[in-house]
C-alpha positions, 0 to 999 in steps of 0.5 A: 500500500505504501508503494502506491502513494509515490506512484500516484503522486508521480502520476499526478505530478505529470501535466497531462495527468493533472489536465485530464483529471481536471477535465474529468472532474469538470465534466462530471461536475458540469454533467451533474449540474446539467442533469439537475437543470434538465430534471428541474426544467422537466419538473417545472414543465410538468407543473406548468402543464398540470396548472394549465390543464387544471385551469382549463378544466376549471373554466369548462366545469364552471361553464358546465355547472352553470348550464346544468343549473340553468337547465334544471331550474328551468325544468323545475319552474315549468308546471308540467309534472308527468311524461307526455308530449309537453314534458318531452318538448320541455326536455328537448328544449333544454337539450337544444338550448344548452350546449353542455346538456347531454341529457334532460330527464323527468323521474317521478315514481314509475314515470321516467322520460328523457330527451334521449328517446328510447334510451334506458334511464333506469340508472338515473333513479339511484340515490345522489352522491351529494345531497345539497340544500337545493341541488343533488349531484350524481357522479360517474353515472356509468363506468363505460368508457364512452364520451356519449355517456353521462359523467356528471348529473345535476338534479332538482325535484323530479328533474335531472340534467346531465353532461357527458364525458365528451363535453368535459374533455373536449377542451383539454385531454386528461394527462396520461393516467390522470383522473378528474375527481370529486372529493367528498366527506371532508377529503376522505373519499374521491369519486372519478368523474373522468378517468380511472379510480385513484388511491385516495387520499394520496399516500404521502405529501398531500395536505388537505388544508394547503393554500396552493392550488397545485400540490406535488407529492413523490408520485402525484401531481394534484390540482385542486379547483376552487368551488363554492360548495363546502360539500365537495372539491374538484381535483385533477390528479395525475402520476408524475412522469418517470421517464426523461424526455429523450432529446426533445428539449434544447437543454440536452445540448448542455451535455455536449457543451459541458464536454467542450467546456470540460475539455477547455478547462483541461487545456487551460490547466495544462497550459497553466501547469506547463507555464508554471513548470516552464517559469520554474525552469526559467527561474532556476536558470535566472539564478544561474544567469544572474537575471535577478537583481536587488533594489533597495526601498529607503526607509526614513525617520519621519521626525527628521526625514533622514534615511535610516535604512532600506528594505531589500527587494528582489526583481527579475529582469528577463534578457529582453528587458521585461520585468516579471512581477514578484507576486508571480515568481516568489510564490512559485519559488516558495512552492518549488523550494528555490526561495532559499536560494533567492534569500541567500542571493539577496543577502549576498548581493546586499552585503556585497554591494553595500558593505562599505556603506554600512561600515561607514554608517553604523546607524544604517541597516538593510532588512531582508524578507524571510519566507516561511521555510526560513522561519521554521529552520535555523539555517538562515542564522548560519548563512547570515553569520558567515556572510557578516564575517566575510564582509565585516558588517555588524549583525545590527545592520541586517534586519529580517522581515517576516509576514504573519502568514509565514508564522505557521508554527508559532513555537518554532518561529519564536525559537528561531527568531529569538536566536536571530535577535540574540545575535543582534538582528532586528526582527520586523513583522511585515504587512501587519494587519493582513494576516492572522497574528493575534495580540497574544501571539504578538506579545509572545514573539521576539519582535522589535518593529511592526510594518503597517500594510500599504492598504491601511495607509491608503485608507487614511482619511478616505475609507471610513471602515479601514481608516481607523485600523492604522491608528489602532495598530500604532497604539497597540505597537506602542503599548507593546513597546514596538517601533512602527514603520508605515509602508506605501506613503505617497502624500505629505498629508499621510506622512504628517498624520502618521507622524502625529500618531507616533509612527517612527519610520516610513517608506514610500514614493513620497520619499523615494522609489526602489533604488539600485545600489548606486542610487541608494549610495548616492542618496545616503552620501548626499544626505550626509553631505547636506547634514554636514553643511547644515551643521557647519552653517549653524557653527 
């Protein structure tokens, strides 16, 4: 089993394997999303069709009930009460005048007659299914599947008026396997008017007191039609579709589109990995070819605007003259382990270029950024000790900056940073406020100075939410007896405000941009000469 992991790791480290894995994962995710969208659309379409069918049935039922009531009321109002020519004329007139009246009949004891001459009207004599105060209702008067048989009958006194299945279903067809039900006994019993019998009440998901007209259970669509009668409810019920629409919806195009997108994602991953690997190789070559250079961002005392040191910054200038952003190659170097070489290079270059300047100006220092891998091991202390011995520079003139994000293991970091401080190096927390370093950790760490991130400096006086962060950090640093450096100062107003808040030092384009070694030496030399002239003038 142990041998499997190295093989798997070796496989996944290959660009093509990673690209195929990304494409496969993307395809599965996109296919799942497409399938879910199609199912949602199918269910939505199913509901819309059921709503439409229910609304059309409701309109037709209102028309049918209206004509049945008018017909039976007209028969009840006429004086004839026996089967004869006058009665037959009255019954036929009701059938002619009302489109939805299929049969009009008179039943009084042994007397039974209907406008459908010669037809058996014996079934019209059974007890009603619903007995109202004015009207009686007969439902599903025959079980034969024939549009010309009565499906709904209304009675008043000795008169019966019915409609046929054809009149109910000529506007809209029943859904496949569906039924039009009349629900009785407070929802406990249902009689089909159209379609086959349905299990009632539904096994699960059905709520008799629900407000919505359409209810969806696990296997049924149930559309309730509003009626004015409290004695019954009209319900259209149909089974839910269990089959997917096969290639009859444009949404199925999502699958080939998803496949194309997944292949594009795989191709992009391949390009990014190849580019990253290529950049990693180029970075290794850049270290050998000397394409990396060190620039120095001067740091000034805000009280007298005197340069007290500089932060060493590494830059990668390609042979064609283009600069590669540190935000691009530094994370790559940290991931590949080349950051150690870069840190050593920055220390070597800083001392090689500025050792004479540092020896001549004991107050001057250079700060070097440390990565997380340098904080967790004592290696950097050995490297800097050897270089300081070679270039005869005091440890106090080399400071080290660490970010909050590099303090992964606080206990180990505390031990290694304390070792650097014991030798004489200054330790700074860079970009303070952007990581997760708590006050408790800060109190326990061997730190001399905090550097406030440029984002908080930019917010001074502008961003109401963030403008109070920098003063808070300053007060916290003073409470812990720490010095403060503000990064990214670009305006005189910022410098004056920070100085009034008690910030000790600042760096930014207000004072100077990043300089090469020669420019930095000139800055220090000119500053020293100006200071000498002012002293002589005062003398």
